[in-house]
VOPAGU-2260 file (C-alpha; in pm, 1 decimal, decimal comma):
REM VOPAGU-2260
SITE   aa  ch    i         X         Y         Z
SITE  MET   A    0    -162,1   -3660,3    1396,5
SITE  ASN   A    1     -21,6   -3374,5    1188,6
SITE  LEU   A    2    -267,6   -3457,3     912,0
SITE  LEU   A    3    -554,4   -3437,3    1161,9
SITE  LYS   A    4    -434,5   -3098,1    1282,6
SITE  GLU   A    5    -419,3   -2970,1     925,8
SITE  LEU   A    6    -769,0   -3099,6     855,6
SITE  LEU   A    7    -910,4   -2933,1    1165,2
SITE  ARG   A    8    -739,3   -2608,5    1071,8
SITE  GLU   A    9    -891,3   -2616,8     723,7
SITE  LEU   A   10   -1237,3   -2680,5     866,2
SITE  SER   A   11   -1213,4   -2407,3    1126,2
SITE  THR   A   12   -1354,4   -2062,2    1047,4
SITE  GLY   A   13   -1216,7   -1732,4    1159,3
SITE  LEU   A   14    -880,1   -1629,9    1295,9
SITE  ASN   A   15    -764,7   -1811,6    1607,4
SITE  PRO   A   16    -504,3   -1623,1    1816,2
SITE  ALA   A   17    -365,4   -1957,4    1937,8
SITE  ASP   A   18    -244,6   -2030,9    1582,9
SITE  TYR   A   19      -8,8   -1733,2    1590,6
SITE  PRO   A   20     244,6   -1752,4    1874,4
SITE  PRO   A   21     485,5   -1458,2    1920,9
SITE  GLN   A   22     755,7   -1627,2    1711,9
SITE  PHE   A   23     528,2   -1636,3    1407,9
SITE  PHE   A   24     572,0   -1263,0    1337,2
SITE  LYS   A   25     945,5   -1249,5    1405,2
SITE  SER   A   26    1067,1   -1455,1    1109,9
SITE  HIS   A   27     900,3   -1251,3     830,3
SITE  LEU   A   28     846,0    -883,5     753,6
SITE  SER   A   29     523,1    -895,2     554,3
SITE  PHE   A   30     208,6   -1105,2     551,2
SITE  ARG   A   31    -124,6   -1133,1     375,1
SITE  LEU   A   32    -465,1   -1240,4     496,2
SITE  LYS   A   33    -596,1   -1529,4     287,7
SITE  LYS   A   34    -903,1   -1740,0     358,8
SITE  SER   A   35    -910,0   -1638,5     723,3
SITE  ARG   A   36    -544,1   -1721,7     770,8
SITE  ILE   A   37    -239,0   -1501,0     801,8
SITE  GLU   A   38      30,0   -1618,4     560,3
SITE  PRO   A   39     391,8   -1494,7     552,7
SITE  VAL   A   40     517,1   -1337,4     229,7
SITE  LYS   A   41     841,8   -1520,8     165,7
SITE  HIS   A   42     975,9   -1282,0     -98,1
SITE  PRO   A   43     850,2    -932,5     -12,7
SITE  HIS   A   44     901,4    -641,7    -250,1
SITE  ILE   A   45    1089,8    -374,0     -52,8
SITE  PRO   A   46    1188,2     -74,1    -267,5
SITE  ASN   A   47    1475,5     151,1    -165,9
SITE  ILE   A   48    1329,9     450,0      19,1
SITE  ASN   A   49    1595,1     674,9    -139,1
SITE  SER   A   50    1492,1     586,6    -495,6
SITE  PHE   A   51    1171,9     796,3    -495,1
SITE  LEU   A   52    1168,1    1124,5    -683,4
SITE  PHE   A   53     929,3    1422,2    -663,1
SITE  VAL   A   54     745,0    1295,3    -353,5
SITE  GLU   A   55     982,9    1429,5     -90,5
SITE  ARG   A   56     717,7    1595,4     123,9
SITE  GLN   A   57     494,6    1287,3     120,0
SITE  LYS   A   58     790,0    1064,0     201,2
SITE  GLU   A   59     901,7    1285,3     488,4
SITE  ILE   A   60     557,4    1285,2     650,5
SITE  LEU   A   61     511,7     911,4     604,8
SITE  LEU   A   62     854,4     836,8     754,1
SITE  ARG   A   63     792,8    1065,0    1050,6
SITE  ASN   A   64     451,7     916,5    1127,3
SITE  THR   A   65     583,1     560,7    1094,7
SITE  GLN   A   66     881,3     634,2    1317,7
SITE  GLN   A   67     647,5     768,0    1585,6
SITE  PHE   A   68     442,0     451,0    1556,4
SITE  VAL   A   69     738,8     213,5    1569,2
SITE  GLU   A   70     883,9     390,7    1872,5
SITE  GLY   A   71     556,4     367,1    2061,8
SITE  TYR   A   72     442,7     729,2    2030,2
SITE  PRO   A   73     101,3     845,8    1902,2
SITE  ALA   A   74      64,1     815,4    1524,8
SITE  ASN   A   75    -212,0     837,4    1266,8
SITE  ASP   A   76    -371,2     616,2    1006,0
SITE  VAL   A   77    -261,3     732,1     659,9
SITE  LEU   A   78    -444,7     764,0     328,3
SITE  LEU   A   79    -222,8     804,9      23,1
SITE  TRP   A   80    -436,0     923,1    -268,1
SITE  GLY   A   81    -381,7    1058,1    -615,1
SITE  ALA   A   82    -261,3     979,3    -963,7
SITE  ARG   A   83    -170,6     628,1   -1072,9
SITE  GLY   A   84     192,3     528,1   -1090,3
SITE  THR   A   85     325,1     798,8    -858,1
SITE  GLY   A   86     472,1     561,8    -599,5
SITE  LYS   A   87     198,1     540,9    -335,5
SITE  SER   A   88     207,4     163,3    -284,5
SITE  SER   A   89     582,5     133,3    -330,0
SITE  LEU   A   90     642,1     400,8     -69,2
SITE  VAL   A   91     443,8     203,8     189,0
SITE  LYS   A   92     632,9    -117,3     109,1
SITE  ALA   A   93     964,0      69,7     130,6
SITE  LEU   A   94     895,2     136,0     499,5
SITE  LEU   A   95     997,0    -222,7     574,6
SITE  GLY   A   96    1349,0    -146,3     458,2
SITE  VAL   A   97    1368,9     139,0     708,3
SITE  PHE   A   98    1181,0       1,4    1008,0
SITE  GLY   A   99    1166,3    -375,4     956,1
SITE  ASP   A  100    1455,6    -439,3    1193,6
SITE  LYS   A  101    1282,3    -218,1    1451,5
SITE  GLY   A  102     975,3    -440,0    1463,4
SITE  LEU   A  103     756,3    -301,6    1184,4
SITE  ARG   A  104     542,8    -554,9     999,7
SITE  ILE   A  105     297,1    -507,8     711,7
SITE  ILE   A  106     -13,7    -718,5     660,4
SITE  GLN   A  107    -183,0    -667,7     323,7
SITE  LEU   A  108    -559,7    -692,1     315,4
SITE  TYR   A  109    -837,5    -646,1      61,8
SITE  LYS   A  110   -1172,1    -483,0     117,8
SITE  ASP   A  111   -1349,3    -821,0     116,8
SITE  GLU   A  112   -1158,3    -896,6     436,9
SITE  ILE   A  113   -1272,6    -587,0     625,7
SITE  PRO   A  114   -1524,4    -793,9     830,9
SITE  GLU   A  115   -1229,8    -995,2     966,2
SITE  LEU   A  116   -1057,1    -692,8    1114,3
SITE  THR   A  117   -1200,1    -745,8    1461,9
SITE  GLU   A  118   -1060,2   -1100,1    1471,2
SITE  LEU   A  119    -728,9    -977,5    1331,6
SITE  TYR   A  120    -712,2    -719,5    1608,6
SITE  GLU   A  121    -726,4    -997,6    1866,7
SITE  VAL   A  122    -445,6   -1189,7    1698,1
SITE  LEU   A  123    -218,2    -883,1    1688,9
SITE  ARG   A  124    -304,8    -743,5    2029,5
SITE  ASP   A  125     -17,6    -756,5    2281,3
SITE  LYS   A  126     238,7    -868,2    2020,4
SITE  GLU   A  127     578,6    -697,0    2038,6
SITE  GLU   A  128     576,3    -598,9    1670,8
SITE  ARG   A  129     404,4    -292,4    1527,9
SITE  PHE   A  130     162,9    -372,1    1244,6
SITE  ILE   A  131      52,3    -167,8     944,0
SITE  LEU   A  132    -265,4    -309,2     791,6
SITE  PHE   A  133    -218,8    -218,8     426,1
SITE  PHE   A  134    -511,8    -172,9     185,3
SITE  ASP   A  135    -369,6    -117,7    -162,4
SITE  ASP   A  136    -579,2      53,4    -430,3
SITE  LEU   A  137    -878,5      75,4    -197,9
SITE  SER   A  138   -1207,8     204,6    -336,4
SITE  PHE   A  139   -1577,2     139,7    -292,6
SITE  GLU   A  140   -1879,0     145,4    -518,7
SITE  PRO   A  141   -2178,7     347,9    -395,7
SITE  HIS   A  142   -2383,0      36,7    -317,2
SITE  GLU   A  143   -2111,8    -122,5     -99,9
SITE  ASP   A  144   -2163,4    -103,9     275,5
SITE  SER   A  145   -1819,6    -235,0     371,9
SITE  PHE   A  146   -1685,3     119,8     378,7
SITE  LYS   A  147   -1922,7     190,3     669,5
SITE  LEU   A  148   -1778,2    -104,3     857,5
SITE  LEU   A  149   -1423,0      13,9     789,8
SITE  LYS   A  150   -1517,8     359,5     914,9
SITE  SER   A  151   -1647,1     208,0    1237,1
SITE  LEU   A  152   -1340,2      -9,4    1287,8
SITE  LEU   A  153   -1102,1     278,8    1225,1
SITE  GLU   A  154   -1264,3     492,2    1491,0
SITE  GLY   A  155   -1577,1     467,8    1695,6
SITE  ASP   A  156   -1632,7      94,1    1732,2
SITE  ILE   A  157   -1715,8     -31,5    2078,6
SITE  GLU   A  158   -1389,8    -229,7    2085,2
SITE  GLU   A  159   -1063,9     -41,8    2132,3
SITE  ARG   A  160    -816,3     -95,6    1853,6
SITE  PRO   A  161    -479,0    -242,9    1961,1
SITE  PRO   A  162    -218,2      33,3    2004,4
SITE  ASN   A  163      28,4    -161,6    1788,2
SITE  VAL   A  164    -194,1    -144,1    1477,5
SITE  LEU   A  165    -231,8     131,1    1215,6
SITE  VAL   A  166    -408,8     135,3     879,6
SITE  TYR   A  167    -236,5     266,2     567,3
SITE  ALA   A  168    -438,9     273,3     244,4
SITE  THR   A  169    -373,8     384,8    -112,1
SITE  THR   A  170    -640,8     493,3    -356,0
SITE  ASN   A  171    -692,3     682,7    -678,7
SITE  ARG   A  172   -1016,6     834,6    -547,7
SITE  ARG   A  173   -1002,7    1132,5    -318,1
SITE  ASN   A  174   -1310,9    1024,4    -121,3
SITE  LEU   A  175   -1260,2     646,4    -163,0
SITE  VAL   A  176   -1622,7     602,3    -272,4
SITE  LEU   A  177   -1725,4     659,2    -633,7
SITE  GLU   A  178   -1990,5     927,0    -660,4
SITE  ARG   A  179   -2324,5     811,4    -792,4
SITE  GLU   A  180   -2406,2     912,6   -1146,8
SITE  GLU   A  181   -2780,3     888,2   -1092,9
SITE  GLU   A  182   -2969,7    1148,3    -896,0
SITE  GLU   A  183   -2963,5    1079,9    -523,7
SITE  LYS   A  184   -3254,3    1134,2    -287,9
SITE  PHE   A  185   -3033,8    1289,1     -19,4
SITE  PRO   A  186   -2711,3    1397,9    -194,4
SITE  GLU   A  187   -2577,5    1597,9     102,2
SITE  GLU   A  188   -2611,6    1302,8     338,2
SITE  SER   A  189   -2445,8    1073,5      84,3
SITE  MET   A  190   -2150,5    1312,1      45,3
SITE  GLN   A  191   -2111,2    1342,2     421,3
SITE  GLU   A  192   -2105,9     962,5     445,1
SITE  ARG   A  193   -1827,3     938,6     187,2
SITE  VAL   A  194   -1620,5    1216,7     339,7
SITE  SER   A  195   -1659,1    1079,8     691,7
SITE  LEU   A  196   -1455,9     770,2     601,5
SITE  VAL   A  197   -1169,4     977,0     461,5
SITE  GLU   A  198   -1172,7    1190,5     775,0
SITE  ARG   A  199   -1094,3     881,1     982,2
SITE  PHE   A  200    -743,2     895,1     834,6
SITE  GLY   A  201    -549,3    1150,3    1038,2
SITE  ILE   A  202    -293,5    1196,0     760,2
SITE  ARG   A  203    -401,7    1230,2     397,2
SITE  LEU   A  204    -119,7    1259,0     145,2
SITE  GLN   A  205    -191,4    1371,4    -210,5
SITE  PHE   A  206      18,2    1243,4    -502,2
SITE  PRO   A  207     -41,8    1471,1    -803,7
SITE  PRO   A  208      39,4    1360,1   -1159,3
SITE  PHE   A  209     399,7    1389,9   -1275,8
SITE  SER   A  210     493,9    1639,6   -1544,0
SITE  GLN   A  211     679,3    1544,9   -1861,3
SITE  GLN   A  212    1000,8    1675,3   -1707,4
SITE  ASN   A  213     943,4    1471,1   -1391,5
SITE  TYR   A  214     893,6    1163,1   -1606,3
SITE  LEU   A  215    1216,9    1218,1   -1798,3
SITE  GLU   A  216    1410,7    1273,8   -1474,8
SITE  ILE   A  217    1279,4     943,1   -1340,6
SITE  VAL   A  218    1379,4     762,5   -1660,6
SITE  LYS   A  219    1726,1     919,6   -1637,4
SITE  LYS   A  220    1760,1     813,5   -1271,9
SITE  TYR   A  221    1664,8     452,9   -1350,8
SITE  LEU   A  222    1909,6     438,5   -1642,4
SITE  GLU   A  223    2192,8     576,2   -1428,8
SITE  THR   A  224    2132,1     288,7   -1187,2
SITE  PHE   A  225    2199,3      43,4   -1469,9
SITE  GLY   A  226    2486,0     240,2   -1622,4
SITE  VAL   A  227    2298,0     337,8   -1939,0
SITE  GLU   A  228    2345,5     681,4   -2096,0
SITE  PHE   A  229    2040,8     907,3   -2122,5
SITE  SER   A  230    2096,8    1023,1   -2479,3
SITE  GLU   A  231    1876,0    1237,6   -2698,8
SITE  GLU   A  232    1766,0     925,4   -2882,9
SITE  VAL   A  233    1665,0     758,0   -2555,1
SITE  LYS   A  234    1478,3    1074,0   -2453,0
SITE  LEU   A  235    1271,9    1067,8   -2772,7
SITE  GLU   A  236    1199,1     697,6   -2725,1
SITE  ALA   A  237    1089,6     759,0   -2366,9
SITE  LEU   A  238     855,2    1039,1   -2473,5
SITE  ARG   A  239     706,4     824,0   -2748,6
SITE  TRP   A  240     654,2     540,0   -2499,5
SITE  ALA   A  241     472,2     768,8   -2253,4
SITE  THR   A  242     261,2     934,7   -2522,4
SITE  GLU   A  243     136,6     597,1   -2646,0
SITE  ARG   A  244      31,7     510,9   -2289,4
SITE  GLY   A  245    -116,9     848,5   -2208,4
SITE  SER   A  246      79,5     895,2   -1885,9
SITE  PHE   A  247     401,2    1043,9   -1752,7
SITE  SER   A  248     390,7     834,9   -1436,4
SITE  GLY   A  249     679,1     671,7   -1256,1
SITE  ARG   A  250     530,5     332,5   -1338,2
SITE  VAL   A  251     539,5     408,8   -1711,2
SITE  ALA   A  252     900,0     527,9   -1672,2
SITE  PHE   A  253     998,7     199,3   -1509,2
SITE  GLN   A  254     819,2      -0,8   -1779,7
SITE  PHE   A  255    1005,0     191,4   -2050,4
SITE  VAL   A  256    1340,0     131,3   -1880,6
SITE  LYS   A  257    1271,2    -242,1   -1854,8
SITE  ASP   A  258    1185,7    -254,9   -2223,8
SITE  LEU   A  259    1496,4     -57,7   -2320,0
SITE  LEU   A  260    1728,6    -265,8   -2100,7
SITE  GLY   A  261    1585,7    -584,5   -2244,0
SITE  ARG   A  262    1643,6    -469,9   -2599,4
SITE  LEU   A  263    1997,6    -351,9   -2525,0
SITE  ARG   A  264    2093,4    -674,9   -2352,3
SITE  ILE   A  265    1956,6    -889,5   -2632,2
SITE  LYS   A  266    2173,9    -695,8   -2876,1
SITE  THR   A  267    2479,5    -732,7   -2651,8
SITE  ASP   A  268    2430,1   -1105,0   -2597,2
SITE  ARG   A  269    2393,6   -1167,9   -2971,7
SITE  ILE   A  270    2716,4    -991,4   -3067,6
């Protein structure tokens, strides 16, 4: 009987609200949409909200908006855009550590799953939890029409979005859609189309590139966490590491620290 149920589930298309009773969303904090099914993430990555440096304003706004949402007050969709490795995605995931016990849940989606949003709305509607639909590293090519569908589903579709659902997205592109390199027939209309999607996000947070000094402060902070001294030699190594990678981002800082810790621990273990 169980085998038959599994077979029928595999053959079925679309999201069925009956497959997701209220208890389904209480036992996990994060989920992903995969092949028209919502799957719990058993080992979610939840960074410490206090570990972020040089994004205090962005963090403050994101926390305030999310608190409003979790407590049932009006809140906005959020677009976090800017330089790579500045903590955009990690900051969104860190919200679970702050609001997870208050009913916040995150469902990660990809742009190929945008057409399933209307079905997902029906699954989440009337649930006690508050859901952030999270699009990480979202961007569109000029020929893709899915951004028009997302624009409609964010605001202006004939169906009302559930009040317990917001959309948070990260991107490296200010307008989400790559500008065409070839000459366009109606460039003004095309630009308005691209901008109109971004304008659907009530809050747009910019994450500018980190400076060299920012980068070194982040490295120092990571090393302090592991009890490693930030010496002049380590500073020079960190700068060399960043120069070779062409970036002073927080991601590069974390990669350097992992490499350094690995080398130090190998030495220690071999003594």
